C-alpha positions in Angstrom: 9.7 -13.6 -2.2 11.7 -12.6 -4.6 11.5 -9.2 -5.8 12.4 -7.7 -9.4 12.4 -4.1 -11.1 9.7 -2.5 -13.2 11.1 1.1 -14.4 8.0 3.0 -15.5 7.8 6.5 -16.7 5.3 9.0 -14.8 4.8 12.1 -15.4 6.4 15.0 -12.9 3.7 15.7 -10.7 2.3 12.4 -9.7 5.8 11.0 -9.4 5.7 13.9 -6.3 2.3 13.0 -5.4 3.6 9.1 -4.9 6.7 9.7 -2.7 4.8 12.7 -0.6 1.3 9.7 0.4 3.7 6.5 0.3 6.3 8.7 3.1 3.0 10.0 4.4 1.4 6.2 5.2 4.9 4.2 5.2 7.2 6.8 6.8 9.9 8.0 5.6 12.2 4.6 5.7 14.0 2.7 3.4 11.6 0.9 0.6 8.1 2.9 1.8 7.7 3.9 -1.8 8.3 0.2 -2.9 5.3 -0.5 -0.3 2.9 1.8 -1.5 3.0 1.1 -5.5 3.1 -2.6 -4.1 -0.5 -2.2 -2.2 -1.2 -0.1 -5.3 -0.5 -3.1 -7.9 -2.9 -5.4 -5.0 -5.4 -3.6 -5.1 -5.2 -3.7 -9.3 -4.3 -6.3 -10.0 -7.6 -7.8 -7.8 -9.8 -4.7 -9.1 -9.1 -6.0 -12.9 -9.3 -9.6 -12.1 -13.0 -9.0 -10.6 -11.5 -10.7 -6.8 -11.5 -9.1 -3.3 -7.9 -9.9 -1.5 -8.1 -11.9 0.7 -5.4 -10.8 3.4 -3.6 -13.6 6.1 -3.0 -12.4 9.6 0.3 -12.3 9.9 0.1 -10.1 6.9 -2.7 -7.7 8.2 0.2 -8.0 11.2 2.8 -6.7 8.8 1.0 -3.9 7.7 -0.1 -2.7 11.5 3.2 -3.0 12.7 4.2 0.1 11.1 1.3 2.4 11.9 1.6 4.6 15.1 -2.1 5.2 14.5 -5.3 4.2 17.3 -6.9 1.1 16.6 -9.8 2.8 15.2 -7.5 4.5 12.3 -5.3 1.5 11.5 -8.7 -0.4 10.7 -9.7 2.3 8.4 -6.2 1.5 7.2 -6.7 -1.6 6.7 -10.4 -1.9 5.7 -8.6 1.0 2.4 -5.7 -1.7 1.9 -8.4 -4.0 1.0 -10.4 -1.5 -1.0 -13.2 -1.9 0.7 -13.8 1.7 2.3 -12.9 4.9 0.1 
């Protein structure tokens, strides 16, 4: 998949919260903010289009590979990613 850079402006408080939550979800490694923003954009695009995101087993495996949680916590994160749980 080819990647492109989008430059956006958000208020400082929101930027700090995005960084904090991205690192909590994806770790302190390079690319954690990009992962979080891509997940958020996917959810937004699908909500605007009125569709439910279908996820492949390969994509789910990629998401789950970064998790260090119990299987129940991993399941909840996967459901949250798919937009089916708050």
